[in-house]
N, C-alpha and C positions, 0 to 999 in steps of 0.2 A: 542573373545570379542573386543580386541583392533582393529583388522582389520575391524570389522563391524562399530565401531565408527569412524575409519579413513575414511571409505567409506561414512559414514553419513556426515562428514565434507566436503568431496569433492562434494557430492550431494547438500549440502546446498550452497557451494560456487558457483556451477554452477547455481542453482536457483537464487541466489543473482545477479549473472552476467546477467542472462536473464531479471530479473526485472530492473536492472540498465539501460540496453540498451533500455528497453521499454520506458524510459523517452524521448530518442531521437526518437524512432520509433513513439511514439504518437505525438510528436511535428511535425514530418514530415506529418503524416497521417492527422493531423488537418488542413493542408493546403487545403485538398480536402474534408474532412468530418466534419460535425458538431459534437460537443461532444455527443449529444443524439444518433446519428447514430453509432458512434464509440462504445459507451457503449452497445447499443442494440446488435450489431453484436458480440462484444467481449464476452459478457456474454451468449448470445444465443449459440454461437459455443462452448464456454468453458463448459457450463453446459451439453451439449450433450456428449462431450468427457469424462468428468468426470463421468457422469451417466453410460456411457458404461464401464468405468474402475471399477466403483462400482459394476456393474452387474457381471463383470468377477470375481471380488473378492468375490462375494456372499454377499455383504453388504445389498442388498435389503431384505434379510431374517430378518434383524434386524429393518426394517422400521416399525414405528408405526404412525398411523394417527395423533396422537397428536404432532408428530414432525413437521407437516406442519405449525403450528402456530409459532413455534420457527424459522423455516426456513424463513417464510414470514417476521417476525419482523427483524431478523438480516440481511436478504437479502435486505430489504428496507434501513436500516440504513447503513450497511457496503458496499453494492454494489451500489444501486440506488443513495442515498443521498451523500455518501462519494465520489463516483466516479464522480458524476455530479459536485461537488465542485472542486475536484482535476483536472479533465480533463479541465473544464472551466478555471481554474487557469493556467494550462499548456499552454493553447492557448495564454495567455497574458504574461507569464514569461519565462525566459530562462530555458532550460532543467536542467542545473546544479543547478540553484536556486531552481527549483521545487523539485529536488532530495534531497537536503539538508533540505528544509523546511518540506517535507513529513517525513523525518527521525526524526522529533520532536515528533512523535506519542507516543513512549515509555515514554517520559517525561510527556505527558498529561495523560497517564494511571495512574500515581501516584495519582494526586488529584481526578481523576474520581473513582478509586478504593476505595480511602478513603471516598469519598462522598457516593457512592452507596453500597459498600461492607463493609464500616466501618472498613477498614483495617488500621493498624497503619502506620504512616509515620515517618521514622527516619530523623535525621538532614542531613545525607549524601544525602538522596533522595531529600529533600527540596533544598539543595545546587545544586543538579543536575538539578532540574526543573528551578531554577533561572539562572543557567549558560546557559542551552539550550534556555531559553527564550531570554536571552541577545544575544546569537548567532543568533537567528531567527530575532531579531530586527535589528541587523547589516546587515544581508543579505537582509532583506525586504526593507530597506531604502537605499540600494546601498552602504553600507559601512559607513554610517553616524551614529554618536552617538547622533545626535540632538533629536532623539525620546525620549531620557531620560529626557530632560528638556523642549523641545518645544512642545511636543505632536504631532510631525510630524508623519503622517500616512504612512503606507507602501503602496506599489503599489497595485492596485486592484487584480492583479494576485497573488501576495504574500499573500494577505489577504484570498483569496479563498483557497489557498493551505493550509495555517495554519488552516483555519476552517475545511478543510477536514481531517487534522491530528487530530484535536480534536474529530471529529466525528468518526474517526478510533479508537481512544482510547475508546470511548463509545461502539463501536461495539465489540472491543476486550473483554471488560468486559461482555457484553451481551452474546457473543458467548461462552465465557468460562463457564458461568452459564448454558446456554441452550443446549449446545452440549456436555456436560460432559458425558463420557462413551458411546458416540454414534459414529457410523462409520464415520471417518473424511472425506473420499472422497465423500461419499453419502451426508453428511450434506453440504459440500462445493458446490456440484452440485446443491442441492436444493436452497441454498442461491443465487447462480448465476442465477438459473432459475427465482426465484422471483425478483431478481435484474433486469433482462431483462424484466420481465412482467410489473413491476411498471414503467419502463422507456418507455414502448411502446406508451402510450398516447402522450408523447412529441415527440417521433420518428415519429408517424403518423401525428401529427399536423404540424410538420415542413417539412413534405414530405421527410423524411430521405431516404426512399427507392429509390428515384430518384437520389441520389448522388452516389450510388454504381455502376451502370452501367458505369458512366462516369469516373471512377478511371483510373489514368495513370498506367503504369506498376510499377512504383515506389510505387504508392499508394497501389496497390494490394500486393506488397511484404511487405510493412509495416503493412498492415492489417493482412496478414497471420502470420507475426511474432508475432503480438500482441495477436491474437487468439490462435494460436497453440503452440507457444514457451513461451511467457511471461505470458500466462494465464494457459493453460492446462498442458503443460510440467513442468513449474516451480512449480505449486501447487502439482503435482504428485511427483516430486523430493523431495520437502520439506516435504511433509507428510510422504514419505518413510523414509527420514532421521530421522524424529522425532520418528520413531519406533525403530531406532537402537542406538540413543544417546539421553541423556537428553537435553532438550531445553536450559538449562543454559550453556551447552558447545557450543551450536550452536549460541547463541545470539550475541556474540561478532563479528561473521562473518558478521552479518547484517550491521555493520558500513562500510563495503566495498562498499555498494550500492551507496551512494552519491559520494564516491571517484572515482568509476568506471565511473559514469555518468558524473562527472565534467572533467574526463580525455578524454572521448570520445566526448563530446559535442563540445569543441573547434575545434576538428579535423573534425567532420562531419558537424556541424551547424555553425562553425566559430564564436562561442560565445566567449566573452572576459572572461578570467580567472583573475578576479580582486583581489586585496589585501583584500577588504572587504569580498569577497566570501570565501577566504581561512581562514581568521580570524574567521568569523562568522561560517563557516562550522566546523572548529576545536572546537569551543565552543559548537556547537550542539552535536558533537560526544562525547566530554568530558562530557557534561551535561547528555546526555541519558545513557552513561555508568555508571555514578554515580547514576542516577535514577533507573537503573536496578539492582544495587548492593543491595543485601538483598531484592530482588524484592517481591512485594505482589503476591499472588497466581494468580491474573489476568494476570501476566506476565509469569507464569510458562510455558505455551505453546503458545508463540506468534504466531499470524496468520498474513500472509502477504497479500497485495492486491494492489500492485502497478501496 
């Protein structure tokens, strides 16, 4: 029992590492691809790999036609809309900034779960939301506290990523309700397939298919990493880990994601590691940790999508 839980911790840590590095890979890929092209290819390839894994596991035997509606809804919210906001924000913001701001999603889940699921919210959770919000404000305004008194707005990239974190919170609540007791790999494959499908009109209108043949070798490597490692492999690892250990034990490991991204980004992308980023990042991690303490059921089995 202990060995299986230790293996689950290692699998989660590897998945988190793959998701963390994806912030850098996406930043590089966006030099050659539009957000719509990246999302279409990522979830198109990812859904095929996960569908094959679900078939091998025999999960299609549990498929019900009414699952399609839930897959379509959460696929649109959690894949098409959320990723459109996040990837567009990543095109404008530093990778380390994007990683920390995306990590505010657990704090957003608290008010979303209270509103839609009518779950009680404790004082510790409220404090966590406030601290995480303060941290996000510090990072979004480049380390300034002026936003508290002057109404200074965050950069457009930061606002898009924060919006994506809120949408991810809504997605987490929806997916928790709609995919309960359903095969996780199959449901994720369906969500990704619908996420790709809903993104296709934008991909076609912008001529996204014309960008792919012109990718540089570096662009191909980044796209392959995003599709095969940070999407398919990371989801498979994390879902397997959840079968061996409770999500509550694995949740704390997720705070490593922005730390890894902020450590790698200065080395690969030559981004500045500022005091505001460190202070704001620490506040976000502390706030989300508090928000997850005594977490509502919407947080019991967190789903990732970086």
